[in-house]
C-alpha positions, 0 to 999 in steps of 0.5 A, spaced: 483 448 447 489 452 447 495 449 451 501 453 454 507 452 458 505 458 462 499 462 463 499 468 467 493 471 470 494 479 471 499 484 468 502 487 475 507 483 478 505 477 473 509 481 468 515 479 472 513 471 471 512 473 463 519 476 462 522 470 466 518 465 462 519 468 456 526 468 456 527 461 458 523 459 452 516 457 454 510 459 450 506 464 455 499 466 455 498 473 458 491 474 461 489 481 462 483 485 461 485 492 463 491 496 463 498 493 464 502 494 470 496 492 475 494 497 481 501 500 482 502 503 476 495 505 474 491 506 480 495 506 486 502 507 488 505 511 482 499 516 481 497 517 488 504 519 489 505 524 483 499 527 487 502 527 494 508 530 491 505 537 490 501 536 497 507 535 501 510 542 498 504 545 500 504 543 507 512 544 508 510 551 508 508 550 516 515 548 517 518 554 513 514 558 518 518 555 524 524 556 521 523 564 520 521 564 513 514 566 511 511 563 504 505 565 501 501 560 496 498 564 490 494 558 486 494 551 486 492 548 479 489 542 481 487 540 474 494 541 472 496 536 477 491 531 475 493 532 468 501 531 470 499 524 473 495 522 468 500 523 462 505 520 466 501 514 467 499 514 459 507 514 458 508 508 463 503 504 459 506 506 452 513 503 455 510 497 458 506 495 451 513 496 448 517 492 452 512 486 452 512 487 444 519 484 444 517 477 447 515 473 441 513 467 445 507 471 449 500 470 447 496 476 449 489 475 452 485 482 453 479 479 456 477 476 463 479 469 465 475 464 469 476 457 471 471 452 468 474 446 471 481 445 475 486 446 470 482 449 465 480 457 464 475 460 459 478 467 456 473 470 452 471 465 447 477 461 448 479 455 453 486 455 455 490 450 459 497 451 462 502 446 465 504 452 470 499 457 472 500 464 476 494 467 479 496 475 480 489 478 479 490 482 485 485 486 489 480 491 488 477 496 493 472 493 499 465 497 499 462 496 505 455 495 506 452 502 508 445 503 507 444 507 501 451 507 498 449 504 492 445 510 490 450 515 491 456 517 486 461 515 491 469 515 489 474 510 490 482 510 489 480 508 482 475 513 480 478 519 484 484 519 479 479 521 474 477 528 477 478 534 473 475 539 478 477 539 486 471 538 490 470 543 495 468 538 501 470 531 501 468 525 506 473 519 507 470 513 509 476 509 512 482 510 516 487 506 513 493 507 508 489 510 502 484 514 507 490 518 510 494 519 504 488 522 500 486 526 506 493 529 506 492 530 499 485 533 498 486 537 505 493 540 502 489 542 495 484 546 499 478 541 500 474 541 507 476 534 509 472 529 514 475 523 515 471 517 518 474 511 521 470 505 525 476 503 529 479 507 535 485 510 531 488 511 524 492 506 521 491 500 526 496 496 523 502 501 525 504 502 532 499 506 537 504 512 538 505 513 531 497 513 530 496 518 535 501 523 532 498 522 525 491 523 527 494 529 531 497 532 525 492 530 520 487 534 525 490 540 524 488 540 517 482 536 517 476 533 521 478 526 523 473 522 527 475 515 530 470 510 533 464 512 529 460 507 524 457 510 518 450 508 518 447 510 511 449 515 505 444 519 501 444 524 495 443 531 498 442 535 492 449 535 488 452 532 494 452 527 499 449 526 506 453 521 511 450 519 517 454 516 523 453 513 530 459 514 534 461 508 539 457 508 545 452 514 543 445 514 543 444 519 537 446 520 530 451 525 527 450 527 520 456 530 515 455 533 508 460 534 503 460 535 495 463 528 494 465 521 498 471 517 498 470 510 500 477 507 502 475 502 507 480 497 505 481 492 499 478 485 497 481 479 493 479 478 486 479 471 487 472 471 486 472 474 479 476 468 477 472 463 480 478 460 483 474 455 487 471 452 481 478 451 479 479 447 485 484 453 488 483 454 496 481 460 499 481 463 506 475 465 510 475 472 507 477 470 499 484 470 499 488 465 495 492 460 500 499 459 498 505 456 502 512 459 503 514 457 496 508 461 493 504 454 491 497 453 492 494 447 493 493 445 486 499 442 482 503 447 478 498 453 480 502 459 484 499 465 487 503 472 487 501 479 489 495 482 493 491 475 491 494 472 496 493 477 502 500 476 505 504 482 504 500 487 500 505 492 497 508 492 490 515 491 492 513 484 496 509 482 490 515 483 485 519 478 490 514 473 491 514 473 483 521 472 483 521 466 488 515 463 485 519 463 478 525 460 481 521 454 484 517 453 478 522 454 472 529 453 476 527 447 480 529 451 486 526 450 493 526 458 495 521 460 501 518 467 501 521 471 507 517 476 510 521 478 516 524 484 513 519 487 508 518 494 509 512 499 507 511 506 507 505 511 508 505 517 504 501 521 509 504 528 512 508 526 516 510 520 513 510 513 516 515 507 515 515 500 518 519 494 518 518 487 522 514 486 528 510 491 532 511 491 540 505 487 541 507 482 536 514 481 539 511 480 546 506 476 543 511 471 540 514 470 546 521 475 545 524 478 551 525 485 548 528 492 549 524 498 546 526 505 545 523 511 542 527 517 539 525 524 537 528 527 531 530 533 535 535 528 539 540 529 533 543 535 530 539 535 523 533 534 526 533 540 530 536 544 524 530 542 520 525 544 527 522 537 527 517 537 533 513 531 532 517 525 528 520 519 532 522 512 531 520 506 535 525 501 535 524 493 538 530 489 539 530 482 542 535 482 548 538 475 547 541 474 542 541 481 540 537 482 534 532 487 530 525 485 531 522 491 528 523 499 527 518 504 526 518 511 524 514 517 523 516 524 520 520 527 514 524 522 510 521 516 513 521 511 507 528 513 506 531 513 513 528 506 514 532 503 509 538 502 513 534 498 518 531 494 512 538 492 510 541 490 517 535 486 518 536 482 511 543 481 513 542 478 519 539 483 524 544 484 529 544 491 532 552 492 531 550 492 523 548 499 525 553 501 530 559 499 526 557 504 520 559 511 520 554 516 519 555 523 516 554 528 521 550 532 521 545 528 517 538 525 518 541 518 518 544 519 524 537 518 527 538 510 526 544 509 530 541 514 535 535 510 536 539 503 537 543 507 542 537 509 546 536 502 548 542 502 552 
C-alpha cells in the first residue's frame, strides 16, 4: 500500500487542493480517471457558454428590429461552432496538463478509485491511503426512470457536445438550468425544440416572476410544456417518440423528434466511489454530508464541490476548496459562507440571482421589503428597448440589509456583481446608495432597484 500526505479524488476543484498541498511540500496523489478540469471545463460551464455566445447574437436580431435595424442571417455554421468549442476545450486540457507537470510531488493516477475500507482506496491495481483525503468527484446527469429510455440513443449535457450535425428537431426533458440553456441554443440554431417539464414552471429555484418571463420568452422560439410527466420513450425510425401525460389529464400526448436530450438534474458520484464502504456518511439522495469546515464524519476526510450538493456551481466549489485547504493545511477554522454566492443562467433572457428568494426570506422569519424594477425604468434600459427585463430586490427592514437580489434581462450576470460585493461586505443597502454610477448606463438599475423599496 502506498501512503501519501494528501489524496485528492477528482481534478475539477480538486486541482485547487493539489496546488496548495504541493506548494506546501506534501506528497500528493491525484486520482482522476477522466480529463483534468472536471465538469466545468470539459462538459459544463465553459463549452456550453461557447455555444451560447453565437446563439445570443442570433436572437439579438429581435432587439435590433425594435431599434429600427433589420438584420438578416444568411447562414449558421453549426459544425464550425461545435469545432470551435471542442478546440478550446482541448487547449484548456493542454494548459492544465502543462501546469500539473510542474508539481514534482504529485503522483497522478488516471484511474477510478473506490473505497475498500475506511481510509483505504483501490485505484486500478494499487491500494493507497492518505493522511488527508479530499473527495471532489462531482456529479453526473440524472437519468429518470422512463419506460423505454435505455433503448433510446438519448443525449445528455455530456454527449450533446459531441454532435457534429444540427438536429432538425429536439425534445428536451427537464426545465432546469441545463434544459433552458440548451433550449435557447438549439432554438437559435434553427432546431425545432420541444421542452417538457414536470413542474408547473421552469427553473423552480428562481423567483416565480422570473420563471414566468423566461417561459414566455422561450415560448416565442420553442414549444414549452410544463406540468407534464414523460411516461415513455421509444425509437421511431431514425428518431424518437416521447409519450407524456399532463397533470390532471386523462389522455396521453405524443411528441416526435430526431433527438431527445435528458436534462432532468444531477446525481452525486459518491456511489461510484463507494464512500459508504469508507465510512463516509451521505444524505438521503446520495450527496456526501459535510460541516461548515467542509469536513465529513471521517477524520481527515473533506468533501468539496458538487459531491456535497451544497452549492453546485464551480465558483462555489473553488471557494469550498480554499476553505478546506485552509482548515486542513493551515490549522485554521474557517467556515463556508453561502449567503452571497451568486449564480447565473445563460438562457435568453439571462438570469442571475444571489441570496434568498422572497419565500425563503419570509419562511426564515424576516420582516422584508420587496421591490420589482423594470430595465426600462432607467435611461439605458429604455435606450436598448428592453421590454421584459426586471430586478427583484429583497431587503430586511430592521436592520436594513440585503437578503436577496434577482435579475432577468441583458447583462444580468454582470449587473448582479455589485450586489454580491455589497452583501459580502456587510449587506447594507447604503453600500449601493453611496456608490456613484455612470449615467446613462445599465448599472444604474441596481441603485434604482433599492430606491424603489422606499
